[in-house]
VEXDREN-2710 file (C-alpha; in Angstrom, 1 decimal):
% VEXDREN-2710
k/r/px/py/pz
1/MET/47.8/25.4/-21.7
2/ARG/45.7/22.5/-20.3
3/ALA/42.9/24.9/-19.4
4/PHE/43.0/26.4/-22.9
5/PHE/42.5/23.0/-24.6
6/LEU/39.7/22.1/-22.0
7/ALA/37.9/25.4/-22.9
8/GLN/38.2/24.6/-26.6
9/TRP/36.8/21.1/-26.1
10/LEU/33.9/22.4/-24.1
11/SER/33.0/24.9/-26.8
12/ILE/32.9/22.1/-29.3
13/ALA/31.1/19.5/-27.2
14/GLY/28.3/21.8/-26.1
15/PRO/26.3/21.5/-22.8
16/VAL/27.1/18.5/-20.6
17/ALA/25.2/16.9/-17.8
18/GLY/26.0/18.1/-14.3
19/ALA/26.1/16.2/-11.0
20/HIS/24.3/16.5/-7.6
21/GLU/25.4/14.9/-4.3
22/VAL/22.5/13.7/-2.2
23/ALA/22.3/15.4/1.2
24/ARG/20.3/14.3/4.3
25/GLY/16.5/14.7/3.8
26/GLU/16.6/15.1/0.0
27/ASN/14.4/13.1/-2.4
28/LEU/14.2/12.8/-6.2
29/TRP/11.2/15.1/-6.5
30/GLY/12.9/18.0/-4.7
31/ILE/16.2/17.5/-6.6
32/ALA/14.4/17.4/-9.9
33/ARG/12.6/20.6/-9.0
34/GLU/15.8/22.3/-7.9
35/HIS/17.5/21.6/-11.2
36/GLY/14.6/22.2/-13.5
37/THR/14.1/18.6/-14.6
38/SER/11.7/15.8/-13.9
39/VAL/11.8/12.6/-11.8
40/ALA/11.5/10.5/-15.0
41/GLU/14.5/12.2/-16.6
42/LEU/16.6/11.8/-13.4
43/ARG/15.8/8.1/-13.3
44/ALA/16.7/7.8/-17.0
45/ALA/20.1/9.5/-16.3
46/ASN/20.7/7.3/-13.3
47/PRO/19.5/3.7/-14.2
48/ARG/21.1/2.1/-11.1
49/LEU/19.2/4.4/-8.7
50/THR/17.8/2.7/-5.6
51/ASP/14.9/3.7/-3.2
52/PRO/15.3/5.4/-0.9
53/LEU/18.2/7.7/-1.9
54/ARG/21.4/7.2/0.0
55/ILE/23.2/10.2/1.5
56/GLY/26.4/10.9/-0.5
57/THR/25.2/9.3/-3.7
58/THR/26.2/11.4/-6.8
59/LEU/23.4/11.8/-9.3
60/THR/24.0/12.6/-12.9
61/LEU/21.8/15.5/-14.0
62/PRO/20.4/15.4/-17.5
63/ALA/21.8/18.0/-19.9
64/ALA/19.5/20.9/-20.6
65/PRO/18.6/21.0/-24.3
66/THR/19.7/24.1/-26.2
67/ALA/16.7/26.1/-27.3
68/LYS/16.6/27.1/-31.0
69/PRO/15.4/30.7/-31.6
70/GLU/12.0/30.7/-33.2
71/PRO/11.6/32.6/-36.4
72/THR/9.8/35.9/-35.9
73/ALA/7.1/37.0/-38.4
74/LYS/6.8/40.6/-39.4
75/PRO/4.0/42.2/-37.4
76/GLU/1.0/43.5/-39.4
77/PRO/0.0/47.0/-38.6
78/THR/-2.8/46.8/-36.0
79/ALA/-4.3/49.1/-33.5
80/LYS/-2.2/49.4/-30.4
81/PRO/-3.7/47.3/-27.6
82/LYS/-4.4/49.0/-24.3
83/PRO/-1.8/48.1/-21.7
84/THR/-3.2/45.6/-19.2
85/ALA/-2.2/45.6/-15.6
86/LYS/0.4/42.8/-14.8
87/PRO/-1.0/40.3/-12.3
88/LYS/0.8/40.3/-9.0
89/PRO/3.0/37.2/-8.6
90/THR/1.6/34.9/-6.0
91/ALA/4.0/33.3/-3.5
92/LYS/4.4/29.6/-3.9
93/PRO/3.4/27.7/-0.8
94/ALA/6.2/25.8/0.9
95/PRO/6.3/22.0/0.4
96/ARG/4.6/20.0/3.1
97/ILE/7.1/17.6/4.5
98/HIS/6.6/14.5/6.7
99/GLN/9.4/12.6/8.4
100/VAL/8.6/8.9/8.7
101/VAL/8.2/7.5/12.2
102/ALA/7.8/4.0/13.5
103/GLY/4.4/2.5/12.3
104/ASP/4.0/4.8/9.3
105/THR/3.0/3.3/6.0
106/LEU/2.5/4.9/2.6
107/GLY/-1.1/3.8/2.5
108/ALA/-1.9/5.3/5.9
109/LEU/-0.1/8.6/5.1
110/ALA/-2.0/8.9/1.8
111/HIS/-5.3/8.3/3.6
112/ARG/-4.5/10.7/6.4
113/HIS/-3.6/13.6/4.0
114/GLY/-6.3/13.0/1.3
115/LEU/-3.8/11.7/-1.3
116/THR/-3.4/8.5/-3.3
117/VAL/-0.4/6.1/-2.8
118/GLU/0.5/6.7/-6.5
119/ALA/0.6/10.5/-6.0
120/LEU/2.9/10.1/-3.0
121/GLN/5.2/7.7/-4.9
122/GLU/5.4/10.1/-7.9
123/ARG/6.1/13.2/-5.7
124/ASN/8.9/11.3/-3.9
125/GLY/10.3/9.3/-6.8
126/LEU/9.5/6.0/-5.2
127/SER/9.1/2.8/-7.2
128/SER/7.5/0.8/-4.4
129/ALA/5.4/1.3/-1.2
130/ARG/8.4/0.7/1.1
131/ILE/9.4/3.6/3.3
132/VAL/12.0/3.7/6.2
133/ILE/12.1/5.5/9.6
134/GLY/13.6/9.0/9.3
135/GLN/12.9/9.3/5.5
136/ARG/11.4/12.7/4.6
137/LEU/8.4/12.6/2.3
138/VAL/7.0/15.5/0.2
139/LEU/3.3/15.5/0.7
140/GLY/2.7/18.4/-1.7
141/ASP/3.2/22.1/-2.3
142/ALA/-0.4/22.9/-3.3
143/PRO/-3.8/22.8/-1.6
144/LEU/-5.0/19.3/-0.9
145/ALA/-7.9/19.7/-3.3
146/GLU/-5.5/19.5/-6.2
147/HIS/-4.3/16.1/-5.1
148/ALA/-7.4/14.7/-3.6
149/LEU/-8.6/11.2/-4.2
150/PRO/-10.7/10.7/-7.4
151/ASP/-14.4/10.7/-7.3
152/LEU/-15.6/7.4/-5.9
153/ALA/-17.9/7.0/-8.9
154/ASP/-14.8/6.7/-11.2
155/LEU/-13.3/3.9/-9.1
156/PRO/-14.1/0.2/-9.0
157/PRO/-16.2/-0.7/-6.0
158/PRO/-14.0/-1.3/-2.9
159/PRO/-13.9/-4.9/-1.6
160/ASP/-15.8/-4.1/1.6
161/GLU/-18.8/-3.2/-0.6
162/VAL/-18.6/-6.2/-2.9
163/SER/-20.1/-9.6/-2.3
164/ALA/-17.5/-12.1/-1.2
165/LEU/-15.9/-13.3/-4.4
166/PRO/-13.8/-16.2/-5.4
167/ALA/-14.3/-19.6/-4.0
168/PRO/-12.9/-22.7/-5.6
169/THR/-16.3/-23.9/-6.9
170/ALA/-19.4/-22.2/-8.3
171/LYS/-21.5/-23.7/-5.4
172/ARG/-19.3/-22.2/-2.7
173/ARG/-19.1/-18.9/-4.6
174/ALA/-23.0/-18.7/-4.7
175/ALA/-23.2/-19.5/-1.0
176/ALA/-20.6/-16.9/-0.1
177/VAL/-22.4/-14.2/-2.1
178/ALA/-25.7/-15.1/-0.4
179/SER/-24.1/-15.0/3.1
180/GLU/-22.5/-11.6/2.3
181/ALA/-25.8/-10.2/1.2
182/ARG/-27.4/-11.2/4.4
183/ALA/-24.5/-9.8/6.5
184/THR/-24.6/-6.4/4.8
185/ALA/-28.4/-6.1/4.3
186/SER/-28.6/-4.0/7.5
187/THR/-26.2/-1.4/8.8
188/SER/-27.0/-2.5/12.3
189/SER/-26.1/-6.2/11.9
190/SER/-26.4/-8.2/15.2
191/LEU/-24.1/-11.0/16.2
192/VAL/-25.6/-14.1/17.8
193/GLY/-23.6/-16.9/19.4
194/ALA/-20.3/-15.0/19.3
195/VAL/-17.3/-16.2/21.3
196/LEU/-14.3/-14.2/22.5
197/LEU/-10.9/-15.0/21.0
198/PRO/-9.0/-16.1/24.1
199/HIS/-5.6/-14.8/25.1
200/ASP/-2.6/-16.8/23.9
201/ARG/1.2/-16.6/23.9
202/ILE/1.4/-16.9/20.1
203/TYR/-0.7/-13.8/19.5
204/TYR/-1.5/-10.5/21.1
205/LEU/-5.0/-9.0/21.3
206/ARG/-4.8/-5.3/20.6
207/HIS/-8.5/-4.6/21.5
208/PRO/-9.8/-7.5/23.6
209/THR/-13.4/-6.0/23.8
210/ARG/-13.5/-6.1/20.0
211/ALA/-12.3/-9.7/19.6
212/TRP/-15.7/-11.4/19.4
213/GLY/-16.4/-13.7/16.5
214/LEU/-18.4/-16.6/15.3
215/PRO/-17.1/-19.9/16.8
216/HIS/-15.8/-21.3/13.4
217/VAL/-14.0/-17.9/12.8
218/VAL/-12.3/-18.0/16.2
219/THR/-11.3/-21.6/15.9
220/SER/-10.0/-21.3/12.3
221/THR/-8.0/-18.1/13.1
222/ARG/-6.3/-19.8/16.1
223/ALA/-5.6/-22.9/14.0
224/ALA/-3.9/-20.9/11.2
225/ILE/-1.6/-19.1/13.6
226/ALA/-0.8/-22.3/15.4
227/THR/0.2/-23.9/12.0
228/VAL/2.7/-21.1/11.4
229/LYS/4.1/-21.5/14.9
230/LYS/4.6/-25.2/14.3
231/LYS/6.4/-24.6/10.9
232/HIS/8.4/-21.7/12.3
233/PRO/8.9/-22.1/16.0
234/GLY/11.0/-19.0/16.3
235/VAL/8.4/-16.5/15.0
236/HIS/7.4/-13.6/17.2
237/ARG/4.0/-13.0/18.8
238/LEU/1.4/-12.0/16.1
239/ALA/-0.8/-8.9/16.4
240/ILE/-4.5/-9.4/16.2
241/GLY/-6.7/-6.4/15.6
242/ASP/-10.5/-6.1/15.5
243/ILE/-13.0/-8.9/14.8
244/SER/-16.4/-7.5/16.1
245/ALA/-18.0/-6.1/19.2
246/LYS/-19.8/-8.6/21.5
247/GLY/-23.2/-7.9/20.0
248/GLY/-22.1/-7.1/16.5
249/GLY/-23.2/-4.0/14.7
250/ARG/-21.2/-0.9/13.5
251/LEU/-17.6/-0.8/14.8
252/PRO/-15.9/2.6/14.8
253/GLY/-13.3/2.9/12.1
254/HIS/-14.6/0.1/10.0
255/LYS/-17.2/-0.5/7.2
256/SER/-17.2/-4.2/8.0
257/HIS/-16.5/-6.1/11.2
258/ARG/-20.2/-6.2/12.1
259/ALA/-21.0/-9.9/11.9
260/GLY/-18.1/-11.7/13.6
261/ARG/-16.6/-12.9/10.3
262/ASP/-13.8/-10.3/9.6
263/VAL/-10.4/-10.5/11.4
264/ASP/-7.5/-8.1/11.2
265/ILE/-4.2/-9.8/11.6
266/GLY/-0.7/-8.3/11.6
267/LEU/2.4/-9.3/9.6
268/TYR/5.5/-11.4/10.5
269/PHE/8.9/-9.7/10.6
270/ARG/12.5/-10.9/10.6
271/ARG/13.2/-8.4/13.3
272/VAL/10.3/-7.3/15.6
273/PRO/9.5/-3.5/15.2
274/GLU/9.6/-1.4/18.3
275/ALA/5.9/-0.7/18.5
276/TYR/4.8/-4.2/17.5
277/PRO/2.5/-6.0/18.4
278/LYS/0.7/-3.3/20.4
279/ARG/0.0/-1.6/17.1
280/PHE/0.2/-2.7/13.4
281/VAL/3.4/-1.8/11.7
282/GLY/3.9/-1.4/7.9
283/ALA/6.1/-3.6/5.8
284/GLY/8.5/-0.7/5.2
285/ALA/9.3/-0.3/8.9
286/ALA/11.2/-3.6/9.2
287/PRO/12.1/-6.6/6.9
288/LEU/9.2/-8.9/6.4
289/ASP/9.5/-12.6/7.3
290/HIS/8.3/-13.8/3.9
291/ALA/8.4/-17.5/4.9
292/ALA/6.2/-17.1/8.0
293/THR/3.8/-14.6/6.3
294/TRP/3.4/-17.0/3.3
295/ALA/2.8/-19.9/5.8
296/LEU/-0.1/-17.8/7.4
297/ILE/-1.6/-17.0/4.0
298/GLU/-1.2/-20.6/2.9
299/ALA/-3.0/-21.8/6.0
300/PHE/-6.0/-19.5/5.2
301/TYR/-5.9/-20.7/1.6
302/ASN/-6.2/-24.3/2.7
303/GLN/-9.1/-23.4/5.0
304/SER/-10.8/-21.7/2.1
305/LYS/-11.5/-25.1/0.5
306/ARG/-13.7/-26.0/3.4
307/PRO/-17.3/-24.8/4.2
308/GLY/-17.1/-21.6/6.4
309/GLY/-13.5/-20.9/5.4
310/PRO/-12.0/-17.6/4.2
311/VAL/-13.6/-16.2/1.1
312/GLN/-11.4/-13.0/0.8
313/ILE/-8.2/-11.6/2.2
314/PHE/-7.3/-8.0/1.7
315/LEU/-3.6/-7.0/1.4
316/ASP/-1.6/-4.3/-0.3
317/PHE/-0.8/-5.2/-3.9
318/ALA/3.0/-4.4/-3.6
319/ILE/3.3/-6.7/-0.5
320/GLN/1.4/-9.4/-2.5
321/GLY/4.1/-9.1/-5.1
322/GLU/6.9/-9.6/-2.5
323/ILE/5.4/-12.7/-1.0
324/TYR/4.5/-14.1/-4.5
325/ALA/8.1/-13.7/-5.6
326/TRP/9.4/-15.4/-2.5
327/ALA/7.0/-18.3/-2.7
328/ARG/7.7/-18.8/-6.4
329/LYS/11.4/-18.8/-5.7
330/HIS/10.9/-21.5/-3.0
331/GLY/9.0/-23.9/-5.2
332/VAL/5.3/-23.0/-4.9
333/SER/3.6/-23.7/-8.2
334/ARG/2.2/-20.9/-10.4
335/ARG/-1.2/-22.7/-10.3
336/VAL/-1.4/-22.4/-6.5
337/LEU/-0.1/-18.8/-6.5
338/GLY/-2.7/-18.0/-9.2
339/GLU/-5.5/-19.2/-6.9
340/VAL/-4.0/-17.4/-3.9
341/PHE/-2.9/-13.9/-5.2
342/GLN/-4.4/-11.2/-7.3
343/HIS/-0.8/-10.2/-8.2
344/PRO/0.4/-9.8/-10.9
345/HIS/-2.9/-9.1/-12.7
346/GLY/-3.5/-5.5/-11.4
347/ARG/-4.9/-3.9/-8.3
348/TRP/-8.5/-4.2/-9.3
349/ALA/-8.4/-7.6/-11.1
350/ARG/-11.1/-10.0/-9.8
351/ARG/-8.7/-12.9/-9.3
352/GLY/-7.3/-14.7/-6.4
353/LEU/-8.2/-15.1/-2.7
354/VAL/-6.0/-12.2/-1.7
355/ARG/-7.1/-8.8/-3.1
356/HIS/-5.7/-5.3/-3.0
357/GLU/-7.3/-2.8/-0.7
358/PRO/-5.8/0.7/0.2
359/ALA/-4.3/1.1/3.7
360/HIS/-3.8/-2.6/4.1
361/ASP/0.0/-2.6/3.9
362/ASP/0.4/-3.3/7.7
363/HIS/-2.1/-6.1/8.2
364/LEU/-4.2/-8.8/6.6
365/HIS/-8.0/-8.5/6.6
366/VAL/-9.5/-12.1/6.5
367/ARG/-13.2/-12.5/5.7
368/TYR/-14.9/-15.8/6.5
369/ALA/-18.0/-17.3/5.0
370/CYS/-20.9/-18.7/7.1
371/PRO/-20.5/-22.3/8.0
372/ARG/-22.6/-24.9/6.2
373/GLY/-26.1/-24.8/7.5
374/GLY/-25.2/-21.9/9.8
375/THR/-28.2/-19.8/11.0
376/ASP/-26.2/-17.3/13.2
377/CYS/-24.8/-15.2/10.3
END
């Protein structure tokens, strides 16, 4: 009798949403494809959904709309068309899957596979750039050409090709632009008067032969890291990447780092990732130490007010947002944060000392100006 009443109720209520239990390795894009729906509809049906998906989570599937039959018009008498050969069905290529390992970042994966970060996020139903070790990501099920990066002519110029922008005053801004023009005027920039960043227990040199910089750059970089260590004595050793070769000039893997004024610096974590500091590790691999990372950025910001200080820092926009939120919660004024970060004004907004640059979600790229009266850059 109970089954009879349930059948009667279902015939009145019409179609209802189903459910899907998340299994290991599944993601929103694959689940949506399996059930003939979209990632957006799945998110709308599951407003409390978190990234990444947890195994065992039960997802509500959106109900399929009942299709109304379309009215058919009476066919007019016409000549019978010749039968055309039916095209042979082409086999769908299998989705390309990547399992996240230590050191992977969304930006690096996008760059490696010729995609955009936004395309990867959409395909995998991600609302941020965070990924975790073991997570399976769908890279695509079509040739790379369909998901390639847009034509460079349609994009804003990347920061590495733009004259150094904001400085607190018009005078400093003009000086920074002039020095940047001198540094990039030749693709074979030479470096005169460089000094080697010395070894230290508070940081780790990933490539000692590429750690040559102008004296004020080396001194300022060491001072910023020492400031963090003084404020947070328990922080781990910081990874330092490339600055320049001893004589300057083109450095493999970089468009900049030719004149001893660009420094790549890793992030601080609450728990040291396994591969760190011998290699840069993305913010998704381990929880960021927001307090220490903010202290490092703040130190560079304070230096930017002096001649020869940083004129630009490149960092992923999503990570900017994390640090901005932490700093605001801990009492940093909106005025200061507005001078420091491009966030929340958009990835290509010309605001703030810290700017977005793709593939910079595992390190800071700090660019210094020439010192006042400097003739060696």
